[in-house]
N, C-alpha and C positions, 0 to 999 in steps of 0.2 A: 648596590653598584653593579652595573651591567657587566657581563663578561667581555673581555678585550677582543676575544675572536669574533663576538657577535657583531661589534662595532664595524668590522671589516666585512660583514655579510654581504654579497652583491644584492643590489636592488632587485633584480629579476627574481630571486629567491623569497625577498621580501614580499613582493606581490603575491606568490604562491600561498605564503601563510596567512596573508591578509584573507585571502580567498576562503581558507578553511574555518575562519571563524563565524562564517554566516550561515550554516546549514544545519537544521536542526528539525526534529519532527514533534508534533502533537499527538502522534498515531499511537494508540493503545495496542497492547499485544494482540488483541482480539481483533484489531482493524487493520492487521497488516494486508497489504495488497496481495492479489492473487500470485504475482511473480514472486513475491517474497516467500509466500506459504510453499510455492513450488520448489523453490531453491532449498527452503530448510527441510522439506520432506524428502528431497533427494539424498540427504545425508542421514536421515533417521536410521535408516537400515545400516548405515556404516557405524553409527556411534558406538555400539557394543564392541566393535572391533578395534576401536582407536585407543592407544595407550597413553598418548600424550597430547597435551594443548598444541604442540606443533602440528601433530597429524590432524586434529580436529580443524585448526584454522586452514591448512593447505587442502583439506577435502572437502571443505564447505563452501558451495558455490558463491554465496553472498559475499565471502572473504577473500576472494581471489586477488583483489587489489591489495589488500592488507598483506597478503602473503608475499607480494612483490616488494612491499615496503620492507618487511622484515629481512628478505633476502638481500635488498639493496642495502640495509643499514648493518648487514652481516651480523645479526644478533638472534638468529632463529634459535640458537641453542638455549637461550634463556627460557624458551617455551619447552624445553626438554628436561629441565632441571627436575631433581627427585622431590625437593620440598613443594608443598601445595601452593598454588598461586592463583590470582583471579585476573583475567583480562577482559577489560571493557574495549571491544572490538568495534570499529566504525565500519559501517556497511559500505558495500561497493558504490551505492548511490551517493553517500556523503563524499567519498573519494572521487567519483566521476565528475560531481560538480566542480571540484577542484580544476581538473584538467580542462574541463569545458571553458572555464573562464582564462585558463592560461594561454591558449592558442597553440601555436606550431612549436614553441620552444620546448615544451615538456609534454610529451605523450605517454610516458610511463616513468616509474621510479628507477629505470636504468639511466635517466638523465640526471639522476643525482650523483654525479661522479666526482666532483671534486671533494676535498678532505672537508672543507667547511659545511658543504651541503650534507655529507653523511653524518657530520656531527649534530647538526640541528635535527636531522631525521632521526637520529638515535635518541635524542632528548626527548622528542615527541612520542615516539613508540614506547620508551621506558615510562613515560608519563601515564599511559594507559594500563599499567601493570601495577599489582598490589599484592603483597605476601600474604599467604594464607587464603583459604576457600571462603570466599563471601558470596553466600546464596542470596537470592532475592529476599528469602524470609529473614535474612540478618540484617537487611537494609535498616539503619537508623539514621536519624539526622545527626550529621557532624562530619568531620574532616577524616580521611584515611590517607595515610603516607603511601606514596607511590615508590616504584623502583628508581625514579629519578630523584636521588636524594635531596631532601630539603624542599620537596615540592608535593603538596597534598591536593587532592581533590575533595569535593565536599558533597554529600548526599543530602538533598532536601526531600522532605515528604509532606505533601498536602492531600487529605482525603483519600489516602491510599494510593496515590499516583507518585512516583519518584522521578527525581531529576538529578542529574550529575553536573556540578558547577567546577568549571576550571577558571583560569585567570581571565579570560574574556568575558564579555557581557552576555554572551549567548549560551544557554544551558544545553545540555544533551539530554535525550531521554531514551529508555530502553524499548527495542524493538522486539528481541527474543531474548528470553531469561533462560539461565541455569542449563546451559549445554554443558555436559560434564565429561571430563576425562580422567584418566587414573591420577594425573598430578595438578588436578585443579578444576575450575569452572570459567566459562566465558559467558559474557552477556553482550549481544549485537546492539550497538548504539547508532544513533543516527547524525553523529557529528564527531569530527575529529577534536580532541581535547588539546588546549595550549597551555603549556606551563608559564609561570610568571615572567622568567627572564626573557623567553622569546616574545611575550605579550608587550612587556615594556618596551623592548627595542622596536617592536613593530609601530607602537604608538608614537615614537620619536620621528618616524618617516612618513606616516600617511594616517589620517584619521580612520579608526576602526569601523568597519561595516560600509565602507564607500564602494559600491559597484562601480566597475570600470565600463560596463556595456549598458545599452539600453536594453528595456523590457523586449523590444522586437528582436534585438540581436540575440537574446538569451533564448528565447521562444524559437527562433531559426535554428540555433546550434544544438538544441537538447532534442534528442530523438524520442524522448517520452511525450513531446508536444507535437508531433508530426500532423496528428490529425486537427489539432488546435490550430496550427500554423497554417493549414490549407483552409480551414474555414475562416480564419481572420483575413486571409488573401482574398478569398472569395467575396467577401463583404467589404473590402476596402479598409478594414480596421488594423492591418497589421502595420502599415505606414503611420497610423496614428500613434500606435505604441512606440514609435520611434522619436515622437516629438517630445518636447520639454516636460510635459506633465505638471505636477506630479501625479502618478497613477499608482493605485494598489490593484493587482490582478489575481483573482481567484482561479487558478489554472487547472482544470480537469486533465487528466492523461488520456492516452489514446483509447484505453478500454471504456472508460466512462463516457466518452462521447459516442462510441458505438451505441450504448444504451439509449442515447437521445433519438437515434434513428428508429430504435424499436418502439419508443412511445408515439412517434409521429405516424407511424402506420406502414403498410406495404409498400406505399409509393416511394418511400425514401429507403433505399439500401445502401447508398453512398452519398457523399458530398456533391457529386455530380448531378444528384436528381433535385438539388436547389437551383433550378434554372431560370424560372420566371422573377420578374421584379418583385412580386409579392412574397415569393419563397425566400429569396435572397434577404428581403426585409425582415422575415421572420427570424431567420437565422442570426442577423445583424441584432436584433432585439435580444436574443437569448445571449449572445456574446457580451452585448454590453451590460447585461445583468451581473456579469462576472468582474465588472470593473468599477472602481471607485475614483472619483476626481480628487483625490487625496492620497497622500502616503501614509499607510496605517501598519505598523509593525504589530507583531503579536502582543508586544507589551502594552499596546494600546487599546486592545480589545476591552470593551465593556458590554454588558447586557443590555440589549435594546435593538433599535433599527439603524441600518446603514442605507444611505441614500446612494444609489447606483446611477450610472450613466444611462440607463435603460428608462427614460422618462421618470414617471412618478412611481415606478416598480422598486420596492425595498426589500432588503434581506433583514432577517433577525438573527442576531447572535444570542446563543443560549449557553448554559453551562451544562455539560453532560459528564457525570462522575469526576468532577474537578477539571475537565478540558472543555474548551470552548468548542462549539460547533456552530454551523450556519444552517438556517431553515428557510426554505424557498416558499414560493405560493402554492405548492402542492402539499405543504407541511411535512416535507422529507427533509431529513438531515444530512448534511455533508461534513464529513470529518477531515480535519487537516492532515496532511501528510508533511511534507517538507515546508516549513515556514521561514519568513524573512530572508529570502534569496534577494540580495541587493542588487540594484540597478541603479544607473545614472540618473534616471528619471522615475524612480519609485521603487517598489517592492512587489515580488511575487510569492504567493502561498499556494502550494498545491493542494487540491481537495480530491475526494474519492468518488464524487458523483456529479453529473451535470446539473446545474440550477435552472429551474424553470420559473420565468416571471409569470405574473397573473395575466399579462396581455397575451400570453401564448397558450394559456390553458385550454381555451376553445378549440385550438388546432390539434389537440392530442386526441387522436383517433383509438389508439389502442388501449382502451379503459381497462382491460383485462390485465394486460401487463402491468399497468399503473397500480391496480388494486393488488395484484400479487406482490409487487415491490413494496409497497407499503406494509402488507401483512408480515412479509419476511422480515423487514426491519424491526417491526415490533414484536415479533416472536423471539428473535435472538438466537444466537447459534447456528445461524444460517448464512454467515457471511460468503462462505466459498460457494454454496449452492446460488446465492443472489448474483455472484459474479458470472457463473456459468449461464444462469438464466437470462442474464442481459445479453450475453453473446449470441444466444440461440433462440431468443423469444420470437424474432421475425420468422424464423424458419418452421415455428410449430403451429402457426394458425390459431393462435390462442383466441383470436377475436371470436372464434366459433363458440367459445364457452360462455360469451356474453349473456346468451340467452337459455343455456343449458344448466342442468344440475350436473356437478362434478364432485369428484373426491381427489385430492392432490396429496400424495406422499412425498415430503422433501426430506433429502438426507441431510444429517447434521454435518458440521464442520468435521468431526471426528471421523465420520464415516467417508468422507472424501480423503482424509489422510491417510486412512487404511487402504482405500483402492489405490491411491498413488504408489503406496509401499508395494502393493501387488503388481502392478503393471509395470513398474520402473520409471526411472527418471526420462529416458528417450521417449516412451510413450506420452508422459506428462508434457513434454516440450511440444509434441505435436497436436496438442488439443486445440491449439488456436488456429491451425491451418484448415484449409477447406475440408478435407477429409476428417479431421478431428472434430470439427464443428457439426458435421453430418453425423458422427458418432455420438456426440452429446445430445443432439436433438433426439436421436433414437432412444438413448437411454432415459432422459427426462420425460419424453412422451410415453414411455413405459411405465412412469410413476403416476400418470393421471388417468383415473377412472371415468368414463363418460356416462352420462345420463342418470347418475344417481349420486346423491349427496348423502354420505353416511357419516355420523357421528360414531363415537366410540361404542356407544350402546347397541348400535345398529349392525355391528360385524357379528357374524355367526361362524361357528367352526365348520370347517370344510366348504366355506363359501367360495365361489369363482367370481373373479371380477374382470370385466373386459376394459382393456386400456386403450388410450388414445392411439399408442403405437400398433395395436392390433393383436397382440398376444394376451394371455390371460394371466392373472395372479391368484395365488392360492391363500385364503386366510385360515389361520389356526388359532383358537381362542381357548385359552386356559385362564390363569389368573391375569395374564396379559394378553395383549393382540400380537400376533406375529404375521409376517407376510413372507411367504415362500416363493423365491424367483427361480428362474432356470438353471441356476448353478447347483440347486438343491439345498441352499442355505437360508436360514430364515433371518428376518429382519424385525426387530422389535419396534413397536410404536412406543416412544419415549415422551411424547407431547401430543395431545389430542385437541380436536375441536376448536381450531382457529377459523371462525366464519370469514368467508370471503365471497362477495357477490351471492351466487346461488349455491355455493358449496362450502367444502371444509378443507382446511390443510391439516395434516398431521405430520410430525416429525419421526423420522425413523433413523435407527443406529447403524444402518447398512445401505449402502446403494443397490437398488434393484437391477438385475442384470437380465434382459431378454435373450431368448435363444438366438435371435438375430446377430448378437455381437459376441456371444460366449466364447466361439472359436477365435474370433479376432483379437480378442483381449487375453487368449490363452488362459482362461479361468476354469 
């Protein structure tokens, strides 16, 4: 039986929680976007000083909106309790999508100011809390009782991947696991969890998962799609996505579309460079490669080909470690971010890279950048390096390496995390502005050795290497290979001999810093 107070629940708030049911991610922890990694790193240095889950939540950048929700519900004290507890914490992105769809009536959790609104908010928040410390290593298939009495969440496991099931039809997946405090642990998830009584009530008012806005409206209103929105407008496709459909859109975010410019060569530094009819037609073909002429939810994915609106160009759906991914004409994978974003005329799934159709492959000039991207993806443990590489590849004149021998040292993801901790969150935030991009270019250029292709067996002790940036690296060889930079610290080669074009990639465990930027980074 439904709670009597819920039956009086105002319709405007019903719409709020309908929106919360439809946002979740196929993203594995190792495929978290750069922005999410950055936010997580800002707080690693603080973790050791945090004594409670309340402090961990309030000081974690990704969870600032969840902090507002706990304050609005007046239940922050629950996160300060002495007994151990586990919090499944929805990320800012999951909550931001809610406010995007709401419009002007709700801009923050301060708008939850009526008694009924606070009651329903409290029920949902306590539904994210579990008594006892449940680490990811403790996840087993089955139900777990929550702080919202009589309401359980369910953990499911498939090939090592975990999902959290609530009363809705959409599952949540972990983004960041096992962030510990003295009184428990939290896991950051990609969707707000909905308890049974709230779900039942909403089902009597409106069919679940029905979007109230068109794909065009959602793209226009989401800041993550600024670049995509401009590209669609240039090609005349934005209005198309406001029509009846149905459509499925695989939507790259702003950073991934910047990578497209790098692949197309030096002539393309912004969308304004798509000026001629031929260039606009090229861009239109790429964008149509991201659109299906049918509605395809994530539950409908099967292995095989997908027919896109880009002529005869097809996408391949594959399974990667239990998760679906897309493969384009360059045989590069695109992983899903947030999936099943509902629209009146279809559905949106976000992806982590631009898709290139076969009809466009001849237009790709920067074959070096493409070869490096393929190699870095296949090597693994280079997700952060790949994000930064995409951001600065046009600035590095990599095409000059097409006919040269070279040796490139790429820092591992852990190496980037350690540097972020050293330089601090303010500097990390600035890496995407003009000055920051030039700094990244200088650093990555220092990792590239010109005119010589060195395998692991070719390195010698006390060897000096001339870099693309202009300074030298020192080599030390004992049982392992070490590279000495201008900070005086050594970087160890932890993976060697990935052959690319006329050279080799080696993975190192520390970012190499040239003299040019030591003082600027205060290292």
